[in-house]
C-alpha positions as CSV (number, residue, x, y, z in Angstrom):
1,X,0.0,0.0,0.0
2,X,1.3,3.5,-0.8
3,X,2.3,5.9,2.0
4,X,-0.5,8.2,1.0
5,X,-3.0,5.7,2.4
6,X,-1.9,6.5,5.8
7,X,-3.2,10.1,5.5
8,X,-6.7,8.9,4.6
9,X,-6.7,6.3,7.4
10,X,-5.5,8.9,9.9
11,X,-8.2,11.4,8.8
12,X,-10.9,8.8,9.5
13,X,-9.3,7.8,12.7
14,X,-9.2,11.3,14.0
15,X,-12.9,11.7,13.2
16,X,-13.7,8.9,15.6
17,X,-11.1,9.8,18.3
18,X,-12.1,13.5,18.4
19,X,-10.5,15.8,20.9
20,X,-9.7,15.6,24.6
21,X,-11.5,13.1,26.9
22,X,-10.9,11.9,30.4
23,X,-13.8,9.6,31.2
24,X,-13.6,7.8,34.5
25,X,-14.6,4.5,32.9
26,X,-11.8,4.7,30.2
27,X,-8.7,2.8,31.3
28,X,-6.7,5.0,28.9
29,X,-7.1,8.0,31.1
30,X,-6.6,11.5,29.7
31,X,-6.6,11.1,25.9
32,X,-6.4,13.6,23.1
33,X,-6.7,12.8,19.4
34,X,-6.5,9.1,20.3
35,X,-3.2,9.6,22.1
36,X,-3.3,8.5,25.8
37,X,-1.3,10.1,28.6
38,X,0.9,7.0,28.6
39,X,1.7,7.4,24.9
40,X,2.4,11.1,25.5
41,X,4.8,10.2,28.3
42,X,6.5,7.6,26.1
43,X,7.0,9.8,23.0
44,X,6.9,13.4,24.1
45,X,7.2,14.2,27.8
46,X,8.0,11.6,30.5
47,X,6.3,13.4,33.4
48,X,3.3,14.7,31.3
49,X,0.1,15.6,33.2
50,X,-3.5,15.6,32.1
51,X,-3.2,19.3,31.4
52,X,-0.3,18.5,29.0
53,X,-2.5,16.0,27.1
54,X,-5.4,18.4,27.0
55,X,-3.3,21.1,25.4
56,X,-1.4,18.8,23.1
57,X,-0.8,19.9,19.6
58,X,-2.2,17.6,16.9
59,X,1.2,17.5,15.3
60,X,2.4,15.4,18.3
61,X,-0.4,12.9,17.6
62,X,0.5,12.7,13.9
63,X,4.1,12.0,14.9
64,X,3.2,9.2,17.3
65,X,0.6,7.4,15.2
66,X,3.1,6.1,12.5
67,X,5.7,4.9,15.0
68,X,3.5,3.3,17.5
69,X,0.7,1.9,15.3
70,X,0.9,2.2,11.5
71,X,4.6,1.3,11.1
72,X,4.6,-1.2,14.0
73,X,1.9,-3.2,12.3
74,X,3.4,-2.8,8.9
75,X,0.2,-1.3,7.5
76,X,2.0,0.0,4.4
77,X,2.5,-3.7,3.3
78,X,-1.1,-4.8,4.0
79,X,-3.8,-4.7,1.3
80,X,-6.0,-1.7,0.9
81,X,-8.7,-1.6,3.5
82,X,-7.1,-4.3,5.6
83,X,-4.5,-1.7,6.6
84,X,-7.1,0.7,7.8
85,X,-9.1,-1.9,9.7
86,X,-5.9,-3.1,11.5
87,X,-4.7,0.4,12.2
88,X,-8.0,1.7,13.7
89,X,-8.4,-1.5,15.8
90,X,-4.8,-1.1,17.0
91,X,-5.3,2.5,18.2
92,X,-8.6,1.6,19.8
93,X,-7.7,-1.6,21.5
94,X,-3.9,-2.0,21.3
95,X,-1.6,-3.3,18.6
96,X,-1.2,-6.6,20.5
97,X,-4.9,-7.5,20.1
98,X,-5.1,-6.1,16.6
99,X,-2.1,-8.1,15.4
100,X,-3.4,-11.3,17.0
101,X,-6.8,-10.9,15.4
102,X,-5.2,-10.3,12.0
103,X,-3.2,-13.5,12.4
104,X,-6.2,-15.4,13.6
105,X,-8.5,-14.4,10.7
106,X,-5.8,-15.4,8.3
107,X,-5.6,-18.9,9.9
108,X,-2.2,-18.3,11.4
109,X,-1.0,-18.8,15.0
110,X,-2.1,-16.0,17.3
111,X,0.5,-16.9,20.0
112,X,2.2,-13.7,18.9
113,X,0.9,-10.4,17.6
114,X,3.8,-9.8,15.2
115,X,2.9,-8.9,11.6
116,X,5.5,-11.0,10.0
117,X,6.4,-11.7,6.4
118,X,4.1,-14.7,6.6
119,X,1.2,-12.5,7.8
120,X,1.8,-10.1,4.9
121,X,1.9,-12.9,2.4
122,X,-1.3,-14.5,3.8
123,X,-3.1,-11.1,3.8
124,X,-2.2,-10.5,0.2
125,X,-3.3,-13.9,-0.8
126,X,-6.6,-13.7,1.0
127,X,-9.8,-11.9,-0.1
128,X,-9.4,-8.4,1.4
129,X,-13.1,-8.0,1.8
130,X,-13.4,-11.2,3.8
131,X,-10.5,-10.3,5.9
132,X,-11.9,-6.9,6.7
133,X,-15.3,-8.4,7.6
134,X,-13.7,-11.0,9.9
135,X,-11.6,-8.4,11.7
136,X,-14.6,-6.1,12.3
137,X,-16.8,-9.0,13.4
138,X,-14.3,-10.2,16.0
139,X,-13.7,-6.6,17.1
140,X,-17.4,-6.0,17.8
141,X,-17.6,-9.3,19.7
142,X,-14.7,-8.3,21.8
143,X,-16.1,-4.9,22.6
144,X,-19.5,-6.3,23.5
145,X,-17.7,-8.6,26.1
146,X,-16.3,-5.6,27.9
147,X,-17.9,-4.4,31.1
148,X,-17.8,-0.9,29.8
149,X,-20.0,-1.8,26.8
150,X,-23.0,-0.2,28.5
151,X,-21.1,3.1,28.7
152,X,-19.3,3.2,25.4
153,X,-21.2,0.6,23.4
154,X,-23.2,2.9,21.2
155,X,-20.2,4.8,20.0
156,X,-18.1,1.7,19.6
157,X,-20.7,0.0,17.5
158,X,-21.0,3.1,15.3
159,X,-17.2,3.3,14.9
160,X,-16.8,-0.4,13.9
161,X,-19.6,0.0,11.4
162,X,-18.0,3.1,9.9
163,X,-14.6,1.3,9.8
164,X,-16.1,-1.7,8.1
165,X,-17.8,0.4,5.4
166,X,-14.8,2.6,4.7
167,X,-12.4,-0.3,4.7
168,X,-14.5,-2.3,2.3
169,X,-14.7,0.8,0.0
170,X,-10.9,1.1,0.2
171,X,-10.6,-2.6,-0.8
172,X,-12.5,-1.9,-4.0
173,X,-11.0,1.5,-4.6
174,X,-14.1,3.6,-4.0
175,X,-13.3,5.2,-0.6
176,X,-13.0,8.9,-0.2
177,X,-11.4,10.3,2.9
178,X,-13.6,12.6,5.1
179,X,-13.0,16.3,5.4
180,X,-11.0,16.7,8.6
181,X,-10.4,19.7,10.9
182,X,-6.6,19.6,11.5
183,X,-7.1,22.0,14.4
184,X,-9.5,20.0,16.5
185,X,-9.3,16.5,15.2
186,X,-13.1,16.6,14.7
187,X,-15.0,15.9,11.6
188,X,-15.7,18.9,9.5
189,X,-19.3,19.0,8.2
190,X,-18.8,19.1,4.4
191,X,-19.5,22.4,2.9
192,X,-19.1,22.6,-0.8
193,X,-16.5,25.0,-1.8
194,X,-18.2,25.4,-5.2
195,X,-21.4,26.5,-3.4
196,X,-19.5,29.0,-1.3
197,X,-17.7,30.4,-4.3
198,X,-20.8,30.2,-6.5
199,X,-22.8,32.3,-4.1
200,X,-20.2,35.0,-3.8
201,X,-19.7,34.8,-7.6
202,X,-23.4,35.2,-8.2
203,X,-23.4,38.4,-6.1
204,X,-20.4,39.7,-8.1
205,X,-22.0,38.8,-11.4
206,X,-25.3,40.5,-10.5
207,X,-23.4,43.6,-9.5
208,X,-21.5,43.6,-12.8
209,X,-24.8,43.4,-14.7
210,X,-26.3,46.3,-12.8
211,X,-23.2,48.4,-13.3
212,X,-23.2,47.7,-17.1
213,X,-26.9,48.5,-17.3
214,X,-26.4,51.8,-15.5
215,X,-23.6,52.6,-17.9
216,X,-25.9,51.9,-20.9
217,X,-28.6,54.1,-19.3
218,X,-26.1,57.0,-19.1
219,X,-25.8,57.1,-15.3
220,X,-23.0,59.3,-13.9
221,X,-19.6,57.7,-13.3
222,X,-20.1,58.3,-9.5
223,X,-23.2,56.0,-9.6
224,X,-21.3,53.3,-11.5
225,X,-18.4,53.5,-9.1
226,X,-20.8,53.3,-6.1
227,X,-22.5,50.2,-7.6
228,X,-19.1,48.5,-8.1
229,X,-18.1,49.3,-4.5
230,X,-21.3,47.9,-3.2
231,X,-20.9,44.8,-5.3
232,X,-17.4,44.1,-4.0
233,X,-18.6,44.7,-0.4
234,X,-21.5,42.3,-0.9
235,X,-19.4,39.6,-2.5
236,X,-16.8,39.8,0.3
237,X,-19.5,39.8,3.0
238,X,-21.1,36.7,1.4
239,X,-17.8,34.9,1.3
240,X,-17.0,35.9,5.0
241,X,-20.5,34.6,6.0
242,X,-19.8,31.2,4.4
243,X,-16.5,31.0,6.1
244,X,-18.1,31.8,9.5
245,X,-20.7,29.1,8.9
246,X,-18.0,26.6,8.0
247,X,-16.1,27.4,11.2
248,X,-19.2,27.0,13.2
249,X,-20.0,23.6,11.6
250,X,-16.4,22.5,12.3
251,X,-17.1,22.9,16.0
252,X,-20.0,20.5,15.9
253,X,-19.2,17.3,17.9
254,X,-18.7,14.1,16.0
């Protein structure tokens, strides 16, 4: 798999992980962008506090994910879709479990979690869609067995369903990465740029037509200049409004 696949997988993962959490029922403790306080202490700051995690820059998370998860599980060598399913599972439940499950569904020994050359070969020889489905099925069974299912079950089930759908689409080459807010790690509600530009453009076009008509009607130059100024102001105001709406939508929780 090409290195660019990591970016699409990471974008989807950040949609599910979101921003800072510190739920008393979550054994991971303070977590931000999917990076726990233990990860932060290992890769960034040995004596990190919850406050450090809460104010963590997303760049740190993006630096940790490849080393601890993607590269550790050799996702670049796995088939499309399988890489994402393994990666997301590893971040959510640990690379030990994710690696063992991958080996198990490929009919290999799960006494180790290592993604060896034999695992890579077996994954490439298998039907990627069947492998993805088997991983997601096992993942959901495992999550349902946890005592915290009653607390996090609804979100977990939605996440596994989303991962399954996206991974299967990746396997057949039809997946499109979600729009992602790099600042918050939350999903950005899609807002068509063409619609944004089109609305401002329509305002500008209407103003141009009005100015041209005024010129044909013999209006004074001052009137034409005033119309042009109003048109520019209206177009800029429309664009700024759309930008404001986009930022507001970006703050919507996932």
